[in-house]
C-alpha positions in Angstrom: -99.6 -94.3 -132.7 -95.8 -94.9 -133.0 -92.9 -93.2 -131.2 -89.4 -93.5 -132.7 -87.0 -93.9 -129.8 -83.8 -93.5 -131.8 -82.6 -94.1 -135.4 -82.0 -97.7 -136.2 -85.5 -99.1 -136.2 -86.2 -99.6 -132.4 -89.7 -98.1 -131.6 -92.4 -98.2 -129.1 -95.6 -99.0 -131.0 -99.1 -98.5 -129.9 -98.3 -97.3 -126.4 -101.0 -97.6 -123.9 -103.6 -94.9 -124.1 -103.5 -94.8 -120.3 -99.9 -93.6 -120.3 -99.7 -89.8 -120.2 -97.8 -87.9 -122.8 -95.3 -86.8 -120.2 -94.6 -90.4 -119.1 -94.0 -91.5 -122.7 -91.5 -88.6 -123.2 -89.6 -89.5 -120.1 -89.4 -93.2 -121.2 -88.1 -92.2 -124.6 -85.4 -90.0 -123.0 -84.3 -92.7 -120.6 -84.0 -95.3 -123.4 -82.0 -92.9 -125.6 -79.7 -92.1 -122.7 -79.0 -95.7 -121.7 -78.7 -97.2 -125.1 -75.4 -95.7 -126.2 -73.6 -97.0 -123.1 -75.2 -100.5 -123.5 -74.2 -100.7 -127.1 -70.8 -99.0 -127.4 -68.8 -100.2 -124.4 -68.6 -103.9 -125.4 -67.3 -102.9 -128.8 -64.5 -100.8 -127.1 -63.5 -103.7 -125.0 -63.1 -106.0 -128.0 -61.3 -103.6 -130.4 -57.7 -104.8 -130.9 -56.3 -101.3 -131.5 -57.6 -100.2 -128.1 -55.5 -102.8 -126.3 -52.4 -102.5 -128.4 -50.4 -100.8 -125.6 -52.3 -102.1 -122.6 -49.3 -104.0 -121.3 -47.7 -100.7 -120.1 -50.9 -99.7 -118.3 -50.9 -102.8 -116.2 -50.1 -101.9 -112.5 -46.7 -103.1 -111.3 -47.1 -104.0 -107.6 -43.3 -104.1 -107.0 -42.6 -100.9 -109.0 -45.3 -98.3 -108.4 -43.3 -95.1 -109.3 -40.8 -93.7 -111.8 -38.3 -93.0 -109.0 -37.0 -94.7 -105.9 -36.3 -91.5 -103.8 -33.9 -89.6 -106.1 -32.8 -92.3 -108.5 -34.9 -93.3 -111.5 -36.6 -96.7 -112.0 -37.4 -98.8 -115.1 -41.2 -98.3 -114.9 -42.6 -97.8 -118.3 -45.0 -95.0 -119.2 -47.8 -95.8 -121.7 -47.7 -93.9 -125.0 -49.2 -90.4 -124.8 -49.7 -90.7 -121.1 -48.1 -88.6 -118.4 -47.0 -88.4 -114.8 -46.5 -85.5 -112.3 -43.9 -85.7 -109.5 -43.3 -83.3 -106.6 -40.1 -83.4 -104.4 -39.9 -81.6 -101.1 -36.9 -81.5 -98.8 -36.9 -79.5 -95.6 -33.7 -77.7 -95.0 -33.5 -78.2 -91.2 -30.7 -80.7 -90.3 -32.2 -83.3 -88.0 -28.7 -84.0 -86.6 -28.1 -80.3 -85.6 -28.9 -79.7 -81.9 -30.9 -81.4 -79.2 -34.3 -83.0 -79.4 -35.8 -80.0 -77.8 -34.3 -77.7 -80.4 -35.6 -79.9 -83.2 -39.1 -79.9 -81.7 -39.0 -76.1 -81.4 -38.6 -75.7 -85.1 -40.9 -78.7 -85.9 -38.1 -81.0 -86.9 -36.8 -78.8 -89.7 -40.2 -77.6 -91.1 -39.4 -74.0 -90.0 -36.2 -73.8 -92.0 -37.5 -73.6 -95.5 -37.5 -76.3 -98.2 -36.0 -77.3 -101.5 -39.0 -78.0 -103.8 -39.0 -79.6 -107.2 -41.7 -80.2 -109.8 -41.4 -82.7 -112.6 -43.7 -83.5 -115.5 -43.0 -86.5 -117.8 -44.8 -87.5 -121.0 -44.4 -90.6 -123.2 -43.9 -89.3 -126.8 -43.7 -92.8 -128.2 -43.9 -96.3 -127.0 -41.1 -96.9 -124.4 -39.8 -93.3 -124.8 -40.3 -90.7 -122.1 -39.4 -87.1 -121.9 -39.2 -85.3 -118.6 -38.7 -81.7 -117.4 -37.8 -81.0 -113.7 -37.2 -77.8 -111.9 -36.0 -77.3 -108.3 -35.7 -74.0 -106.4 -32.0 -74.8 -105.5 -30.3 -72.3 -107.9 -33.5 -72.6 -110.0 -31.8 -75.8 -111.4 -33.8 -77.1 -114.4 -33.2 -80.5 -115.8 -34.5 -82.0 -119.1 -34.0 -85.7 -119.8 -35.2 -88.6 -121.9 -35.6 -92.2 -120.8 -35.7 -95.2 -123.1 -37.2 -98.5 -122.0 -36.2 -101.1 -124.6 -35.9 -104.2 -122.4 -38.5 -105.4 -119.9 -38.2 -108.3 -117.5 -40.0 -111.4 -118.7 -39.9 -115.2 -119.1 -36.8 -115.0 -121.2 -35.3 -111.8 -119.8 -34.2 -111.7 -116.1 -33.9 -107.9 -115.8 -35.4 -104.7 -117.2 -33.0 -102.1 -118.7 -33.5 -98.4 -119.4 -31.2 -95.7 -120.9 -31.0 -92.1 -119.7 -29.7 -88.9 -121.3 -30.0 -85.6 -119.4 -28.9 -82.0 -119.4 -29.5 -79.5 -116.6 -28.6 -75.9 -115.9 -29.0 -73.3 -113.2 -31.0 -70.0 -113.3 -33.8 -71.6 -115.3 -31.3 -73.4 -117.7 -29.6 -70.1 -118.6 -26.1 -71.0 -117.4 -23.8 -73.8 -116.2 -25.3 -76.6 -118.3 -24.2 -80.1 -117.3 -25.0 -83.2 -119.4 -25.3 -86.8 -118.0 -25.6 -90.3 -119.4 -26.7 -93.4 -117.6 -28.8 -96.5 -117.4 -31.1 -98.3 -114.9 -31.0 -102.1 -114.5 -33.7 -103.6 -112.3 -34.8 -107.0 -111.1 -38.3 -107.6 -109.7 -38.9 -110.4 -107.3 -42.5 -111.2 -108.0 -44.7 -108.7 -106.3 -42.5 -108.6 -103.2 -39.6 -106.3 -104.1 -37.5 -104.6 -106.8 -33.8 -103.9 -106.8 -31.9 -101.4 -108.9 -28.5 -100.5 -110.2 -28.0 -97.1 -111.8 -24.6 -96.3 -113.3 -24.3 -92.6 -114.2 -21.7 -90.4 -115.8 -22.0 -86.6 -115.2 -19.8 -84.2 -117.1 -18.3 -81.0 -115.7 -19.4 -81.6 -112.1 -17.0 -78.9 -110.9 -18.6 -76.3 -113.1 -18.2 -72.8 -111.7 -14.8 -73.5 -110.2 -12.8 -72.9 -113.4 -11.9 -76.7 -113.7 -13.6 -79.3 -115.9 -14.1 -82.5 -114.0 -16.2 -85.6 -114.4 -18.0 -87.8 -111.9 -19.2 -91.4 -112.2 -21.4 -92.9 -109.6 -23.3 -96.2 -109.1 -26.7 -95.7 -107.6 -28.1 -98.9 -105.9 -31.4 -99.3 -104.1 -34.6 -101.2 -103.7 -38.2 -101.2 -102.8 -39.8 -103.8 -100.6 -43.6 -104.4 -100.8 -44.4 -104.9 -97.1 -48.2 -104.4 -97.2 -50.8 -104.2 -100.1 -50.3 -100.4 -100.4 -47.1 -99.8 -98.4 -43.4 -100.0 -99.3 -40.0 -99.5 -97.7 -37.5 -97.8 -100.0 -33.8 -97.1 -99.7 -30.9 -96.0 -102.0 -27.2 -95.0 -101.9 -25.1 -93.5 -104.7 -21.3 -94.1 -104.1 -18.9 -92.5 -106.6 -16.8 -94.8 -108.8 -14.4 -91.9 -109.6 -14.0 -88.3 -110.4 -15.0 -85.1 -108.6 -16.9 -85.3 -105.3 -18.0 -82.6 -102.9 -19.3 -84.7 -100.0 -20.0 -88.3 -98.9 -22.2 -90.4 -101.1 -25.9 -89.5 -101.2 -28.2 -91.9 -99.3 -31.9 -91.9 -98.6 -34.5 -94.1 -97.1 -38.2 -93.9 -96.5 -41.8 -95.2 -96.2 -44.1 -95.1 -99.2 -47.9 -95.5 -99.7 -49.8 -96.1 -102.9 -53.5 -95.2 -103.5 -54.7 -95.8 -107.1 -52.5 -93.6 -109.3 -51.1 -91.6 -106.3 -47.9 -92.4 -104.6 -46.9 -90.6 -101.4 -43.4 -91.1 -99.8 -42.0 -89.8 -96.5 -38.2 -89.9 -96.7 -34.9 -89.0 -95.0 -31.8 -88.1 -96.9 -28.3 -86.7 -96.2 -28.9 -84.2 -99.0 -31.6 -81.8 -100.2 -30.4 -82.2 -103.8 -32.4 -84.2 -106.3 -31.0 -83.8 -109.8 -28.3 -86.0 -111.3 -25.6 -83.3 -110.8 -26.7 -82.8 -107.2 -26.6 -86.5 -106.6 -23.1 -86.7 -108.1 -22.0 -84.0 -105.7 -23.1 -86.1 -102.7 -24.6 -85.3 -99.3 -23.7 -83.4 -96.1 -21.1 -85.0 -93.8 -23.3 -84.8 -90.8 -26.7 -84.1 -92.4 -30.1 -85.8 -92.3 -33.1 -84.0 -93.8 -36.8 -84.8 -93.7 -38.7 -84.8 -97.0 -41.4 -86.3 -99.1 -42.3 -87.1 -102.7 -45.7 -87.0 -104.2 -46.5 -88.5 -107.6 -49.7 -88.8 -109.7 -50.1 -90.9 -112.8 -52.5 -89.7 -115.5 -53.6 -93.1 -117.0 
């Protein structure tokens, strides 16, 4: 008696007459179930095409996310992969009133929040597209990021280019373009520092006057524990229209696998390029958090 286990010639010949028919069927099913995993996986691991873009999927201990707090980083997104990003800024000013007053409204949590959602996707190698919406004036921002230069043995820095346009009321009015770049330097696995020059057009939109704003965002991320980081940034204006003092933010960040959670403090609840160009509140400090999830 011969039982064909699966195509390809492997068989169980002359099975013991003491084995019941049920036992033989269970054995065949187990072999058929296990065989594909045992035979296919090594082939995948050795296929050159499968590892063509693996360099962008390698975790970067000093650069775990696509943003610092509000400013972008040079982190690359593997082709056809994506990332989700949530920003949340409570609107209660932590510098307004006594400690007792702050405790009574749970340190700003009772005052509402500015919430933003972003989804980014790599449409090609080293080319990312992102869409971001915040509930402040229903501001909606679309931008692309190019990552042509990565730090390596012959290159001391990474460089990315940015092009953006955003508009209020779900992008229906007051559209504002922006151009910029990100230059970063990673110090092993210990830290990463960033410089982000940005030019934003028509930053006085809605006032009847056309103005420009240029700012230089600078910041860094320090890797203080295996899954913990300290982050900080500031965005002084180099010229042009400004509503308030430069935006600044600082925070504590944790990474678990593809998730990054950040608790932060800022002098602004704004998170888009236009809102960063406008600056922060003169006497403001707002509690917030970022949450990100990589899909690769």
